[in-house]
C-alpha positions in Angstrom: -2.6 11.6 3.5 -4.2 13.7 0.6 -2.0 15.3 -2.0 -2.0 19.0 -2.6 -4.2 18.3 -5.7 -6.7 16.2 -3.7 -7.0 18.9 -1.0 -8.1 21.4 -3.6 -9.9 19.1 -6.1 -13.0 20.1 -7.9 -16.1 18.1 -6.9 -16.6 15.1 -9.4 -20.0 13.4 -9.1 -20.5 9.7 -9.9 -22.8 8.3 -12.5 -25.1 5.5 -11.5 -24.0 1.9 -12.3 -25.5 1.2 -15.7 -28.9 -0.5 -15.7 -28.2 -1.7 -19.3 -26.5 -5.1 -19.1 -24.2 -4.5 -22.0 -21.7 -2.0 -23.1 -19.2 -1.9 -26.0 -16.2 -1.1 -23.7 -15.8 -1.3 -19.9 -12.7 0.4 -18.6 -11.6 -0.6 -15.1 -9.7 2.2 -13.4 -10.4 6.0 -13.9 -6.9 7.5 -13.7 -5.5 9.3 -16.7 -5.0 6.0 -18.8 -8.5 4.9 -18.2 -10.2 8.1 -18.7 -8.4 9.0 -21.9 -9.2 5.5 -23.1 -12.9 5.9 -22.3 -13.0 9.4 -24.0 -11.4 8.0 -27.2 -14.0 5.3 -27.4 -16.9 7.4 -26.5 -15.9 9.9 -29.2 -15.8 7.0 -31.6 -19.5 6.4 -30.8 -19.1 3.4 -28.6 -21.0 2.8 -25.4 -18.4 3.1 -22.6 -18.3 3.0 -18.8 -15.3 3.7 -16.7 -15.4 2.0 -13.4 -13.3 3.4 -10.3 -13.1 1.3 -7.2 -12.7 4.3 -4.9 -13.0 7.9 -6.0 -11.6 9.8 -9.1 -8.0 10.7 -8.4 -7.7 8.4 -5.3 -4.9 6.5 -7.0 -1.5 7.5 -8.8 -2.8 10.1 -11.1 -4.3 12.2 -8.2 -1.0 11.9 -6.3 1.5 12.5 -9.1 3.7 15.6 -9.3 2.2 15.9 -12.9 5.2 16.9 -14.8 4.4 16.6 -18.6 7.8 16.2 -20.2 9.5 14.3 -23.0 12.8 14.8 -20.9 12.3 12.2 -18.1 15.3 12.3 -15.8 17.8 9.8 -17.3 15.1 7.6 -18.9 16.1 8.0 -22.5 19.6 6.5 -21.5 17.9 3.7 -19.5 15.6 2.8 -22.4 18.4 2.8 -24.8 20.5 0.5 -22.5 17.7 -2.1 -22.4 16.3 -2.0 -25.8 17.4 -1.9 -29.5 17.7 1.5 -31.2 14.4 1.3 -33.0 12.5 0.7 -29.8 14.2 3.6 -28.1 13.2 5.9 -31.0 9.6 4.5 -30.9 9.4 5.1 -27.1 10.4 8.7 -27.6 7.8 9.1 -30.4 5.1 7.7 -28.1 5.9 10.4 -25.5 5.8 13.1 -28.0 2.3 11.8 -29.1 1.2 11.6 -25.6 2.6 15.0 -24.8 0.9 16.6 -27.9 -2.6 15.0 -27.2 -2.6 16.0 -23.6 -1.8 19.5 -24.2 -4.2 19.8 -27.1 -7.0 18.4 -24.8 -6.1 20.8 -22.0 -6.3 23.8 -24.3 -9.8 22.7 -25.7 -11.1 21.9 -22.2 -9.8 25.0 -20.4 -7.3 23.1 -18.1 -4.6 25.5 -17.1 -1.0 24.4 -18.1 2.2 26.2 -17.0 4.9 25.8 -19.6 8.4 25.3 -18.1 11.8 24.1 -19.2 12.7 20.7 -17.9 16.2 19.8 -16.5 17.8 16.6 -15.6 20.5 17.6 -13.3 23.5 16.2 -11.4 25.4 17.2 -8.2 28.5 14.9 -8.5 31.2 14.0 -11.2 29.6 10.6 -11.8 26.2 12.3 -12.1 27.6 14.6 -14.7 28.6 11.5 -16.7 25.0 10.3 -16.5 23.8 13.8 -17.7 26.1 13.6 -20.7 25.0 10.1 -21.5 21.3 11.3 -21.2 22.1 14.1 -23.7 23.5 11.6 -26.2 20.6 9.1 -25.7 17.9 11.9 -26.0 19.4 13.6 -29.1 19.7 10.1 -30.8 16.0 9.7 -30.6 15.2 13.2 -31.7 14.7 15.0 -28.4 16.2 18.4 -28.9 18.0 18.8 -25.5 21.0 20.9 -24.6 23.7 20.6 -22.2 24.0 23.3 -19.4 26.7 23.8 -16.8 24.6 25.6 -14.2 20.9 25.6 -13.2 18.7 27.8 -11.1 18.8 25.8 -7.8 20.1 26.8 -4.3 22.9 24.2 -4.3 25.9 23.3 -6.4 25.3 21.3 -9.6 27.7 19.7 -11.9 25.6 20.2 -15.0 22.2 19.4 -16.6 20.3 18.5 -19.7 17.6 21.0 -20.6 14.6 20.6 -22.7 12.7 23.7 -23.4 8.9 24.4 -23.2 7.6 21.3 -21.3 4.5 21.5 -19.0 3.2 21.1 -15.5 -0.5 21.1 -14.4 -2.9 20.2 -11.7 -3.9 16.5 -12.2 -7.2 16.6 -10.4 -8.4 19.4 -12.7 -7.3 17.3 -15.6 -9.3 14.3 -14.3 -12.3 16.5 -13.9 -12.2 17.7 -17.4 -11.6 14.2 -18.8 -14.7 13.1 -16.8 -16.8 15.9 -18.2 -15.6 15.1 -21.8 -16.3 11.3 -21.4 -20.0 12.3 -20.3 -20.4 14.9 -23.0 -19.4 12.2 -25.5 -22.1 9.8 -24.2 -20.0 7.7 -21.7 -20.4 7.0 -18.0 -17.9 7.2 -15.1 -18.9 5.3 -12.0 -17.0 5.7 -8.6 -17.1 3.5 -5.6 -17.6 0.1 -7.5 -15.0 -2.4 -7.1 -14.5 -5.0 -9.9 -13.9 -8.4 -8.4 -13.5 -10.6 -11.4 -13.5 -10.6 -15.2 -14.6 -13.7 -17.3 -13.4 -13.5 -20.9 -16.5 -15.0 -22.3 -18.4 -13.6 -25.3 -19.5 -11.1 -24.1 -17.0 -10.5 -21.4 -18.6 -10.7 -17.9 -17.5 -8.1 -15.4 -18.3 -8.9 -11.9 -18.5 -5.9 -9.6 -19.6 -4.9 -6.0 -22.7 -3.4 -7.8 -23.6 -6.2 -10.1 -22.6 -7.9 -13.3 -21.9 -6.0 -16.5 -21.4 -7.5 -20.0 -19.0 -5.9 -22.4 -17.6 -6.6 -25.8 -14.2 -5.4 -24.6 -12.5 -4.7 -21.3 -9.5 -2.4 -20.5 -7.7 -2.9 -17.3 -6.2 0.5 -16.4 -5.7 -0.2 -12.7 -2.0 0.7 -12.3 -1.4 -3.1 -12.1 -3.9 -5.5 -13.8 -6.2 -6.9 -11.2 -6.2 -10.2 -13.1 -3.3 -12.5 -12.7 -3.2 -13.6 -16.4 0.1 -12.7 -17.9 1.9 -12.3 -14.7 2.3 -8.7 -14.8 2.6 -8.4 -11.1 5.9 -10.4 -11.6 6.9 -8.5 -14.8 6.7 -5.1 -13.0 7.9 -3.8 -9.6 6.0 -1.4 -7.2 7.8 1.8 -6.1 6.5 4.2 -3.6 7.9 7.8 -3.6 7.1 11.0 -1.7 6.1 14.6 -2.4 5.7 17.7 -0.4 4.4 21.2 -1.0 6.0 24.2 0.7 5.4 27.9 1.0 8.5 29.9 0.2 9.3 33.5 -0.8 8.6 34.2 -4.4 12.2 35.0 -5.1 13.2 31.6 -4.0 11.0 29.6 -6.4 12.9 27.9 -9.1 12.1 28.6 -12.8 11.7 25.1 -14.3 11.1 21.5 -13.6 14.0 19.6 -12.2 14.8 16.0 -11.7 18.1 14.5 -10.2 19.7 11.8 -12.3 21.3 10.3 -9.3 20.0 8.3 -6.3 18.1 9.0 -4.2 16.2 10.8 -7.0 14.9 14.3 -6.1 12.2 16.2 -7.9 11.6 19.9 -7.9 8.8 22.0 -9.5 6.5 24.8 -8.6 2.7 25.1 -8.4 1.6 28.8 -8.5 3.2 30.3 -5.3 4.2 26.9 -3.9 7.4 24.9 -4.1 7.0 21.1 -4.7 9.7 18.7 -3.8 9.7 14.9 -4.2 11.7 11.7 -4.4 13.4 9.3 -2.0 11.4 6.4 -3.4 11.7 2.7 -2.4 10.2 -0.6 -3.2 6.7 -1.0 -1.7 6.7 -2.9 1.6 10.5 -3.3 1.9 11.4 -0.2 3.6 11.6 -0.5 7.4 10.2 3.0 7.9 8.6 4.8 5.0 8.1 7.7 7.4 11.8 8.1 7.5 12.1 8.5 3.8 9.5 11.3 4.0 11.5 12.9 6.7 14.7 12.6 4.6 12.8 14.5 1.9 11.7 17.2 4.5 15.3 17.6 5.8 16.8 17.9 2.3 14.2 20.5 1.4 14.8 22.6 4.5 18.5 22.4 4.0 18.3 24.1 0.8 15.1 26.2 1.4 15.4 27.2 5.1 12.3 28.6 6.6 10.1 26.8 4.1 6.6 26.3 5.5 4.9 22.9 5.0 1.6 22.8 3.1 1.1 19.2 2.2 2.9 15.8 2.3 1.9 12.6 0.5 3.2 9.6 -1.4 2.4 7.9 -4.7 2.8 4.3 -6.1 4.1 3.6 -9.6 4.8 0.3 -11.5 8.2 0.0 -13.1 9.2 -2.2 -16.0 12.7 -3.8 -16.5 13.0 -2.2 -19.9 11.5 1.2 -19.1 8.5 0.8 -21.6 4.8 0.2 -20.6 3.1 -3.1 -21.2 0.0 -2.3 -23.3 -2.3 -4.5 -25.5 -4.3 -7.7 -25.3 -4.1 -9.6 -21.9 -2.8 -13.3 -22.3 -5.8 -15.7 -21.9 -8.1 -12.8 -22.4 -9.3 -14.3 -25.8 -8.5 -10.9 -27.6 -11.3 -9.3 -25.5 -9.4 -8.1 -22.4 -6.6 -5.5 -22.6 -4.3 -3.8 -20.2 -2.0 -0.8 -19.6 0.6 -0.8 -17.0 4.2 0.0 -16.1 4.4 3.8 -16.6 7.7 4.2 -14.8 6.6 7.4 -13.0 5.7 9.2 -16.2 2.0 8.5 -16.5 1.1 11.9 -17.8 2.6 11.0 -21.2 2.6 7.2 -20.9 -1.0 7.1 -19.8 -2.2 9.0 -22.9 0.2 7.0 -25.2 -1.2 3.7 -24.1 -4.7 5.0 -24.5 -3.9 5.8 -28.1 -2.4 2.4 -28.6 -5.5 0.7 -27.2 -7.8 2.8 -29.4 -5.7 1.7 -32.4 -5.6 -1.9 -31.4 -9.3 -2.1 -30.7 -11.0 0.3 -33.0 -8.6 -0.4 -35.9 -8.9 1.1 -39.3 -12.5 0.5 -39.6 -12.8 2.9 -36.6 -10.6 5.4 -38.2 -7.4 4.4 -36.4 -4.4 3.6 -38.5 -1.4 2.2 -36.3 1.5 4.4 -36.2 5.1 3.3 -36.7 5.9 3.8 -32.9 2.9 1.6 -32.1 4.0 -1.2 -34.5 7.6 -1.2 -33.2 6.6 -1.2 -29.5 4.3 -4.1 -30.0 7.1 -6.1 -31.6 9.7 -5.1 -29.0 12.2 -7.8 -28.5 13.5 -8.7 -24.8 17.2 -8.3 -24.5 19.4 -10.3 -22.1 19.9 -7.4 -19.9 16.2 -7.0 -19.4 15.9 -10.7 -18.5 18.7 -10.2 -15.9 16.9 -7.3 -14.3 13.6 -9.2 -14.1 15.5 -12.1 -12.5 17.0 -9.7 -10.0 13.6 -8.3 -9.0 11.9 -11.6 -8.6 14.9 -12.8 -6.4 14.0 -9.8 -4.2 10.4 -10.9 -4.1 11.5 -14.5 -3.0 13.6 -13.0 -0.3 10.7 -10.9 0.9 8.5 -14.0 1.3 11.2 -15.7 3.2 11.9 -12.8 5.6 8.2 -12.1 6.1 7.2 -15.6 7.1 10.3 -16.3 9.2 9.9 -12.9 11.0 6.2 -13.5 11.6 6.5 -16.9 13.0 9.4 -15.9 15.2 7.4 -13.3 17.1 4.4 -14.1 19.3 1.7 -11.4 19.1 2.4 -8.8 21.9 0.6 -5.9 23.5 -1.4 -3.5 21.4 0.9 -1.2 19.3 1.0 2.5 20.1 -1.1 5.0 18.3 -0.2 5.1 14.5 1.9 1.9 14.6 1.4 -1.7 13.3 3.3 -5.0 14.1 3.1 -8.4 12.7 3.4 -11.5 14.9 1.7 -14.9 15.3 -1.1 -16.5 17.2 -0.2 -20.1 17.2 1.1 -20.6 13.8 -1.2 -17.9 12.2 0.6 -14.7 11.2 -1.5 -11.6 12.4 -1.1 -7.9 11.6 -2.1 -5.6 14.5 -2.4 -1.8 14.3 -3.7 1.0 16.4 -5.2 3.9 14.4 -7.4 6.6 15.8 -7.7 4.8 19.1 -8.8 1.5 17.6 -6.7 -1.5 17.7 -7.6 -4.0 15.0 -6.3 -7.4 14.3 -6.1 -8.8 10.6 -4.7 -11.9 8.9 -1.2 -10.8 7.8 -1.2 -12.9 4.8 -1.7 -11.0 1.4 -4.6 -12.4 -0.3 -3.0 -12.0 -3.6 -0.2 -14.6 -3.4 0.4 -15.2 0.3 3.3 -12.9 1.3 3.3 -11.3 4.7 2.4 -7.6 4.9 4.4 -4.9 6.5 3.3 -1.8 8.3 3.7 1.6 6.4 4.3 4.1 9.3 3.8 7.1 6.9 0.5 6.3 5.2 -0.8 4.0 8.0 -1.4 1.1 5.8 -0.4 -2.6 5.4 1.8 -3.0 2.4 2.7 -6.2 0.5 6.5 -6.5 -0.1 6.1 -9.1 -2.9 3.8 -7.4 -5.5 2.8 -4.0 -4.0 -0.8 -4.5 -2.9 -1.8 -2.1 -0.1 -4.5 -2.3 2.6 -6.1 0.2 5.0 -5.9 -0.6 8.7 -9.4 -2.3 8.5 -8.1 -4.4 5.7 -9.8 -2.6 2.7 -7.8 -2.8 -0.6 -6.1 0.4 -1.5 -3.7 -0.7 -4.3 -3.8 -4.0 -6.4 -3.1 -6.5 -7.6 -5.1 -7.8 -4.7 -8.9 -7.6 -5.1 -9.9 -9.1 -1.7 -9.3 -7.4 1.5 -7.1 -8.6 4.4 -9.3 -10.8 6.6 -10.6 -8.8 9.5 -10.2 -10.7 12.9 -12.1 -7.9 14.6 -11.3 -4.9 16.9 -9.3 -5.8 20.0 -9.9 -4.6 23.5 
C-alpha cells in the first residue's frame, strides 16, 4: 500500500551503477539519513555513491508522517529517564541541529515547508501527569515548551505541551531535492541494486546484485544494518505503525501537529486540504491481525471526524532503542571503515539529519573542515544505565518467546488447503515449516523460516507480507526482501495448484 506521498511523488531517475571500481564513500540506503550523508560527503569533494535496494522513498522516509519537531511526544521525558542529564541535553541539541539543517536545506532547495505549532497532548488524568513530566524534561534541556489546558481537537483533552513554530513537509519531495543536490555535487544515486555483503578489507568490498564496488568507507543507512556485526538487530526493536489521509471540511482541519502521550499513541496533522491521522503501532510480526490495528485507527478517526472521506492508508516501520537515542558511528568489526546509523525512534526527520552530521564529523574530521560538536562528543560517550539494560533484556525475552511460539505453532499445524484471497497461513509439510499465501489469485508456498536467524514468519493481513517477529525483517508474498536485517529472500517453493 502506497503512502499519500508515494502516490503523488515526483519522478526520480536512477543513475547507472558506477563503472569505476572505487569510490571514497558508499552509502547503503537512500532514505533521509543516507542521502544527507551522501550530500555532505559529495559537497566535501568526495566520490560518493548512494545505493538503494528498491526505489527512492520505498522505505520508512517515504512512509513517515514527516513531522519535523524538537517536541517529540513524551520523548524528552523518556530520554531523561534512561540517560544521565548531560546525554539528555546532548540529544536535545542534536535534534535542534537536525531541525535547523533540514529547514535551511529546504529553503535553499525550494522544498515547501508548512510551519505549525507542535503539541503533545493527553486525554486522561494519568496522561496529564505525563504531559507535565514532558514539560519539565523538555525545559530542563532547553526546549522552550509551554503548558496549555486545551487544544484545537474535536474531543476532550486534559492538557498539552506546546512548542511553537515547528514544521511539516512532503518527504518524497524532500528526497527528490536531496537526490538532485547529491548529483549536483558530483555524487551518484542508484536504485534497484541490493547490497548482499560488505567485506571490511582495505578497500572495503561492497558485493551487490549489480557487481562489486570498492570503497574507502561504507555507511549503512538501511533502517537496521544489513550486517550482523554489533548485534544491532538485538539492540533495537522493530515497530510498525499506521497512517491515513482523509478529506474533511476545511473548518474541521486542526491548526497544528498533535501527538498523544498515552497508549495507543495517536498522531494528527494536516497536509494542504487533507487530515492525516496515525498511530496504533505494535511490534513487527507479533500482532495477530495488523489489519485490525489499521481498522482501529479508521474507527477512531471517524468517531471524531464523522463523514471524513478516505484518501490513503499505509504503514511504516521504525527501529526503537532502549534509551531513545540513535546508534551512530563505526560498526564493530568494521575495522574503522564501516559505519552505521539506526534507531531513530520514529523521529527520522531530525535524527536522520543529526546522524548524518555525526558521520561527516567522524569520517571527514577536522582535516575535512568538521570539528566535533559538544553534543556529538557526549552522545559518543553515552553510558548505559541499569534501566536501559533492563529494557533490553525485556525485549530480547519477547524475541525468545516469539521463536518458541512460532516453531511450536508451525509444527503443530499440518499445511491445509490454500488460504483465501489476501490471506496467509503457516503450517508444516513433514517437519518443514511452510508459509502459504494467496495474493491476486496466485497461491505461493515459501519456506517459513526467516533467513536472518531462523524465526518463523507471520502473515501481515494489512500489507500482504510475511513479517519476522524476532528482528523485524519483512518479505513480499514471493519471498522478496522488503525490510532488513535479512538480505536473502524466503526460499520460494513454487506456485501451488
